[in-house]
C-alpha positions, 0 to 999 in steps of 0.5 A, spaced: 945 382 834 943 380 826 940 387 823 935 386 818 935 391 813 929 392 808 931 393 801 930 399 797 923 401 795 925 403 788 931 401 784 935 405 780 933 409 774 938 404 770 935 398 773 928 400 772 929 401 764 932 394 763 927 390 767 921 395 767 915 395 772 912 388 775 908 385 769 901 384 771 900 376 770 894 372 770 894 367 776 896 360 773 890 357 775 886 362 772 890 362 766 890 354 765 882 354 766 882 359 760 886 355 756 882 348 758 875 352 757 878 354 750 880 346 748 874 344 751 870 349 746 875 346 740 874 339 742 866 340 742 867 343 735 871 337 732 866 333 735 860 337 732 864 336 725 865 329 726 858 327 727 855 332 722 860 330 717 864 325 719 867 322 712 869 329 709 871 333 716 875 328 719 879 327 712 886 328 713 886 333 707 880 337 710 884 337 717 890 339 713 886 345 710 883 347 716 890 348 719 893 351 713 887 356 713 888 358 720 896 359 719 895 366 715 890 369 720 894 365 725 900 369 724 896 376 723 893 374 730 900 373 734 902 380 731 895 383 733 896 380 740 902 384 742 899 390 740 892 389 744 896 387 750 900 394 750 893 397 750 893 399 742 889 396 736 891 395 729 885 396 724 890 396 718 892 388 718 888 386 712 889 392 708 897 391 709 896 384 707 893 386 701 898 391 699 904 387 701 901 380 697 899 385 690 906 389 691 910 382 691 906 379 685 907 384 680 911 382 674 917 386 676 918 383 682 916 376 680 922 377 676 927 376 682 924 370 683 922 367 690 927 371 694 924 378 691 917 376 692 918 374 700 923 380 701 917 385 698 912 382 702 915 383 708 918 389 707 912 392 705 909 389 712 914 392 716 914 399 712 906 400 713 908 397 721 913 403 721 908 409 719 903 406 724 908 406 729 911 413 728 904 416 727 902 413 734 908 413 738 911 420 735 905 423 732 901 422 738 895 420 734 890 415 737 891 408 735 884 407 732 885 413 727 892 412 725 891 405 723 884 406 720 887 411 715 892 406 714 887 401 712 884 406 707 890 408 704 893 401 703 887 398 700 887 404 695 894 403 693 893 395 693 887 397 688 891 402 684 897 397 683 892 391 681 887 396 677 882 391 680 885 385 677 888 378 679 896 378 679 897 371 678 904 368 681 908 364 675 915 363 680 914 355 681 919 355 687 913 359 690 907 355 688 911 348 690 910 350 697 903 349 696 904 342 693 903 336 697 910 334 696 912 340 699 909 337 706 913 335 711 911 328 715 904 330 712 905 337 715 904 343 710 910 348 710 905 354 711 903 350 718 910 350 720 911 357 719 905 358 723 908 354 728 915 358 728 912 364 729 907 362 734 913 359 738 917 366 737 911 370 739 910 366 746 918 366 747 918 374 746 911 375 750 913 371 756 920 370 756 924 377 755 924 384 757 921 386 751 915 382 753 915 385 760 915 392 757 909 391 753 905 388 758 907 394 763 906 399 758 899 396 757 898 396 764 900 403 766 903 407 760 905 412 765 908 408 771 912 404 765 915 411 763 916 413 770 920 406 771 924 408 765 921 404 759 921 408 753 914 408 752 914 411 745 919 406 742 916 401 745 910 402 741 913 403 735 917 397 736 910 393 736 907 396 730 913 394 726 912 387 729 904 387 727 907 389 720 912 384 720 907 379 721 902 382 716 908 381 711 909 374 713 902 372 712 902 376 706 907 371 703 903 365 706 897 367 702 900 368 696 902 361 697 896 358 698 892 362 693 897 362 687 895 370 686 895 377 689 889 381 690 886 387 692 881 384 696 886 379 700 886 380 707 878 382 707 876 383 715 882 380 717 883 385 722 876 383 725 878 376 725 885 377 729 881 382 734 876 377 735 881 371 736 885 375 741 879 377 745 876 370 746 883 367 747 884 372 754 887 378 751 884 384 754 882 390 750 884 395 755 891 392 755 896 389 760 894 382 759 894 377 753 896 370 751 899 367 745 896 360 746 890 363 747 889 367 741 892 361 737 886 357 740 882 362 738 884 362 731 883 355 731 876 355 734 874 360 728 877 356 722 873 350 725 867 353 725 868 356 718 870 349 715 864 346 719 859 351 716 862 350 709 861 342 709 854 343 712 852 348 706 850 353 711 849 360 710 855 365 711 850 370 716 849 364 720 856 363 721 857 371 723 852 370 728 855 364 731 862 368 731 859 374 734 855 370 740 862 367 741 865 374 742 860 377 746 860 371 751 868 371 751 867 379 753 862 377 758 867 372 761 873 377 762 868 382 765 866 377 770 873 375 772 876 382 772 870 384 777 872 378 782 880 379 782 
């Protein structure tokens, strides 16, 4: 007679430390439905833009502009998605972008050329992310408070560096990236960078142990700790990742604007959080999708473009964005209650 032996209920501490507890995954049908819904909203906006301003909105240059503008906040949103999935929040991303952009465009930095500007922007972003991560993970500070403090400090330091003035970029190799001659098959370089960051973020969240641990920490931090995951180290890595994305976004913004200003990145934190939320990422953590976040960015950027082309006031635009955020949260709550 063949004897059936049941597998052990729990693995060894070593195995658990590698893979972590099972991640809470969204059922495939529901995830597909959410993505299709976002695509439907985006298609409806494109239709509205095409009807109201067909010549301007559907012009190739305008579509390239929309994608280029979405690239900067999109890179920030990718990093923000990871933080929110882990159950955290980062209110300092806009201020970090501002600080990185002005630090990378000082006269001293520009003397080192393209490499110096890029390295400085990324280094400042990662450095700020390190401070946030240490405060949250090892200082036991609430993410809201820690990143709010970074928000104030980074904005203040950016203002001190610039003395309220705009720092013009004079490095031709940086400025050339924003010219049409640098486009690859009609695609701006900034959009290509955004695509690479998006793909890397998707692979990291969905195809690696790091992604599974991120979801596990956001779903139940204590259970993740008991399973062998170093929760504090994981949170540190996540804020480092967010800072890295801010540094990359700062460099893209330098290319786009040709300058560094202490007002750069204004309200980026709200736009990134909103894009992640309407994309299906839970503010409570444990669930999120890079594809949804990117679609959220494209939806908001398209709304801004349509309003600008139709000469509508910005306050109406903000009301429309707020209504979309409320609707997205209500849909999330309804979906959660039926799970």
